[in-house]
Structure formats: structure tokens, C-alpha cells
C-alpha positions, 0 to 999 in steps of 0.5 A, a space after each residue: 774550136 776548129 776540128 780537123 776533118 775526120 780521115 776516112 777512106 772508101 771501101 775500095 781503098 782498104 787493102 785486102 791485107 789492111 787492119 780492119 777494126 770492127 766496132 760493131 756488136 757481137 750479133 752484127 759481127 756474127 751475121 757477117 764481117 770482114 775476114 781477118 778483122 779485129 772485132 772490139 765492140 764499141 761498148 767494150 772498146 775502152 776496156 779492150 784498147 790494149 788489143 788494138 794498140 798491140 795489133 797496130 803496134 807496127 804503125 800500120 793504119 787502122 781501118 775502123 768499121 761499123 754498120 754505116 759509119 757513125 760509131 766507127 767515126 767516133 772511134 776513129 776520132 778517138 784513135 787519132 787523138 791517141 796518135 794512131 793512124 786511123 781512118 773511118 771506112 765510109 758507109 761501113 759494112 753496108 758500103 762493103 757489102 754493096 761494093 762486093 767486098 768479101 764477108 765471112 761468118 764464124 759458122 760458115 752460113 752465108 754472111 749478111 749485114 745486120 
């Protein structure tokens, strides 16, 4: 079997208005996340898949994010198989934070990567 390489992008290449799908669990999301990101934990993903297809119905690219890139790689692979333009964010939230990209919390506390 020949698997195509997984499409991925560096955190710096994610547009500020891009669609970011965060597949981390709720406690990780609460600690800090990308403002405006769509949060669907990997554990809920299949059941909530419609939320993503709705968000991406205009055909825009989905930038998939987790903590370091393992879970998001699996979700990206699934989305690509479904015909969705999806890319894995290399290094995940750790790389995002390391690059100084902005993060927020829902309760206003300082954001960090859990």
C-alpha cells in the first residue's frame, strides 16, 4: 500500500482568520486555545463530525491541531479521506505557543498549553 504523505503546515503558515479545528480534550482546551477555533475533542469527533462539515462547507481549508501533532494527524488523515481540504499543524499547540501565536481561555486566565 502506498500512503500519500500527510498534508501539514508550520504554525507560521496558519492564517489568522483560518479555520482551526482543535481536537484536544476539554481540560486541554480550557487551559488555552486558539481564539475562534472549533473545538471537537477527538473522543467526540465521529459523533460531532457534522459541526466540522458545516464550518468547512465553503470549502475552506481546515487546520487541525492537538498538543504535539499525533491526534491531529489521525483526524487530518480521516478528513482528507472524506474529501475535505485538511492539513495537520506541525508541532500542535506546543509549536503554536513557542512561535508566540496568540492563545486565549474562556475564563480570562492566562493561557498555557496543558
